[in-house]
TIFI-50937 format. One record per residue (C-alpha): x, y, z. Coordinates in steps of 0.05 Angstrom, whole numbers, plus 5000, padded with zeros to 4 digits. Last residue first. Example, Ala and Ser with C-alpha at 12.3 -4.5 7.8 and 13.67 -1.06 7.14 Angstrom:
<nodes>
527349795143;524649105156;
</nodes>
This chain:
<nodes>
510244995293;503044875273;500145365323;496245755270;500646365278;506845925273;504545625207;502646325183;509746585191;510246835120;503346815088;499247355122;493347605082;493848355068;489148815106;494149375119;495649165190;497048445170;491647925162;490247255196;485546805155;478346815181;473246285197;478645775183;478945105145;486044835148;488744445089;494343945103;498943575056;497944135006;498743884934;505044144901;508843484906;503043124872;503343534808;497644024800;490744034768;487043414791;491143404855;488244084875;481143804873;483343174911;486243614965;479744004969;475743364974;480143095030;479543755068;471943715064;466844115023;460444275061;459545015047;454045365085;457346045082;462946035032;469445735056;475746055084;482145685067;488945555098;494245175061;500144715074;506144505032;512044175068;518844445086;525444145108;524043485074;526043045132;523243375195;517943795158;516544535176;510344835144;510645295085;504645695062;498645695015;493346225027;486146145005;479846575008;472646464987;472645724971;466145354954;466645394878;473845164876;477945644832;480845964894;484245304911;487645294842;489846014847;492645924917;496745324893;500145754840;500846314890;504945864936;510545764885;513245064898;520544864891;522544124897;529144064934;526443694994;520144124994;522844824984;516845304989;517945964953;516046525000;522946845003;523046894926;516347224930;511146954882;509946774809;507847474789;504847514719;507148114678;503748324614;508548484557;504248214501;508547574493;507747424567;512447704619;514147224676;515147364749;519147254812;518947784866;525047994908;524248704883;531448784858;532849524845;536649644780;543150024773;546250224707;553550044693;552549854621;553049104635;547749144690;548749324763;543748974808;541249284872;538148994935;543848524955;549049064968;543649534994;541549045049;548648985074;549849735068;543949895114;544250615139;537950805100;535750365043;537950634977;536151124920;528651004923;524950854858;519851364831;524551684780;526151014748;529250324756;526149634765;527848904774;522948314776;526647654787;526247174729;521746694692;522146644616;515746784576;519047374541;526547424554;530547444617;535747974632;542547674650;545147524720;545446764710;539146654752;534947094706;533347824718;526648064694;525648774670;521349374690;522750094672;519050554720;512150844708;506750354688;510349734662;504949244639;499348884674;499248574743;496947904715;491847404739;486247744702;488748074638;485848754623;485948914549;486149624523;479349944510;479249994569;484050204624;490849884630;493449344677;498749624721;506249594735;510949934784;506550334832;508250444905;513750944921;518250434888;521450204953;514550154984;511849644935;507149634876;503249214827;496749434796;490049104782;484949554747;477749324757;473349574700;466249814713;459449494717;459349524794;457248804809;459748474745;466448814750;467148634823;465047904812;470147824756;475748114798;473847674857;473747054812;480747244784;483947274853;487347954864;494647864883;496948334938;498649074947;493949314891;486749374867;483549954831;476150034816;473750444757;468650944732;464250844793;457351134787;453650804845;446050834843;445250094825;450249904880;446250314930;439749964911;443249284911;445949344982;444948645011;447548324946;453848764953;456048475019;460247904992;463248334937;465248864988;468448345033;472548064975;474648764954;477348895024;481348245023;484048434953;487149094975;483649754961;482950334912;476650744899;473451074839;468351594815;465951744885;458651854904;460252094975;453451925006;451951274970;459050984970;459851195042;453450825061;456150225021;462750215059;459850295129;458549575150;464949295118;469049855150;475650065120;479050645155;476851305185;474551535117;478152025072;474552335013;479552514958;478253054906;481453204839;486953674818;491053094790;496453184843;490953124894;488052474867;494952144861;497252414929;491552134972;489151424957;494451204907;500451494944;498551525018;493750935017;498450464980;504650705018;501750525086;500850965148;494651245115;490450615121;486250485058;478950675052;479951275007;473951454964;476851814903;473252364865;475152514793;473253154756;480153484765;483552934726;485352194732;486651774670;487751154713;494750994687;496451734682;494351874753;498251274779;504551504742;503352204768;503151954840;509551544827;513452134798;511152614852;513052134908;519951964881;521552694864;519552914934;524352394960;522951714990;527051415046;525850675060;528050445129;528949685135;524849235181;529048685213;528148035175;522947575144;516447945157;519948615165;514349005133;518949525104;519350165144;517050835117;520451505106;517152075069;519352745041;526852615033;530453174997;531653124923;526253614904;528454144953;526154275024;524254965051;528155415098;525055925146;531455985188;530455795260;528256145324;525955625373;519655455411;517854915461;511154675485;507554505421;500454565395;498754475322;492254675287;487754265242;483254305181;482553635146;475053655135;472454365132;470954705199;467054475260;471353865273;477754285275;482953755289;487953895344;494753605330;499353555390;506853615381;511453225428;518953325427;522852675431;526952555494;526751795486;523151685552;518452265536;516951995467;515351315497;510551625547;506952005492;506851405446;502950985497;496651195458;489851475476;488452025425;486152655461;489853135415;492452755355;499852585360;505752875321;512552625347;518453085339;525753105319;525252385295;530551855310;527451345262;530250715294;528850945365;521851155344;520650485310;523250055367;519950425425;513450465386;513549715378;514849615453;509150105471;503949785426;502649995354;495350115335;496750825309;501050525254;506651015241;507451575190;514551865182;513952535147;520452885128;520753655126;515954195103;512053905045;512053215079;509053545141;503453885102;501753295057;501652825116;497653315159;492453385104;491452625100;491752505175;486653065185;482052755133;481752075168;485751505194;488151585266;494651975276;501551755299;506252175256;513752175266;516752845245;523552785214;528853325204;532253515139;527554105127;528754365198;524254275259;525954775314;519154915345;518155545304;520355185241;514854675251;509655215262;511855595200;511454975156;504754785187;502055485171;504455425099;501454735090;494854985120;494855575071;496055075014;490254645038;485755265043;487255444970;486154714949;479354654982;477754305047;471153935040;464954025082;463153405122;458152835117;463452335095;470452645095;473853135047;480453345019;481453754955;475054124936;476054654882;477055374906;483755404870;488655974884;494255554917;494255064858;498254474884;504654184853;509454684884;507754424954;510053724937;516853924911;518753994838;525653954807;525153244779;518153394752;520953984714;519854714734;
</nodes>
């Protein structure tokens, strides 16, 4: 069976006693038990009328049961994970948009989702986690039953649907097939040289593509183990590191920053840690944070570039002995990656353009959104389609990609274009700055003006004027923020990414 013919269930060894899914201080679920659980879930879903083409929305807290349930549901029909922190109005929107056949909720989990599901006439399925058994064991409870054909999905069927972030427009539905997921997970595994001996500590949320693909499927499709925590915790991370003894973990830059800051208080644990690598994705990793991580843990930090529409990974820095270039997201690591210039032709080396991709991991199209699809795909001179990421970038002479920023994030100051990440990098180079986000602020004459928010190191005394002067030494005057706001914490999205779009409004500046 080729990769393009495989489904998720066909990729696991149903006879293996090797550990698959675990949790801190708990016995692990092995591959044979995981496959039995997938089979039981398949039968249970068919018994309550859920067909391979149907969707099951999942509202489960982070942890091993969410990981095993995701794999089981996606192997049986279409999994639609949702953020368990959503309020009633948000759940109403997402469930109405998804039109699932059922909603899977953890038994005893306090959420308005039950009432919303009842209003929308969506079948409710309760997941009861077996806390006495291996991590990830669960059973399903449902009120209705139906006699349906015991059908299974095929490789081209949709296994996972997620919404885009919707920071600049209405969220779009991204359908990802079994082929998409398997291709991306194997790309990640190849990039990181994962095998059955590797053990991933997953601290990413499991309603997000990063956690689902890099933190769960890539380890499992490699025959390795993943230990699932209940989400990132700055106070618990080092205890997990000591008890789990993982060989790697993956996270967003804001999490890495917290880990670096707390490392000096946990030197004994750091010295005992045996990490082979650390992975970073979903946002730009500041070079000082990358350097500090590598110095702290004595292992390479691998920065990758991904997005939901590509089932996560598109490019990545390589493992040693190949060169890792701080400030870049590495080379193509799965799909074909090109840059599209403003005239509709592919850009050359060291020429800026929009990042476009194609490959087995890339979605076919947004669901029921012809307007978005018309603008999301570029057809080249040979009739081949490329997905337009909306990111601007430049390839250096060695083929490493440097992201300039999102096209929609570019600040237009009276016709002068500023890439926020360029200003971020300069601010982050200041010895007293821990985090920095540059953003657009409305201006009555220029349309937009450059502003920035920073978090300083404890005890720092640098002033806004001094920071502006520091930036002015390295950038043209029109790129220098007219205001720099010192904050205790920069607002973050649900996955831990710093918020750039809409930050002026969040800070009360508009």
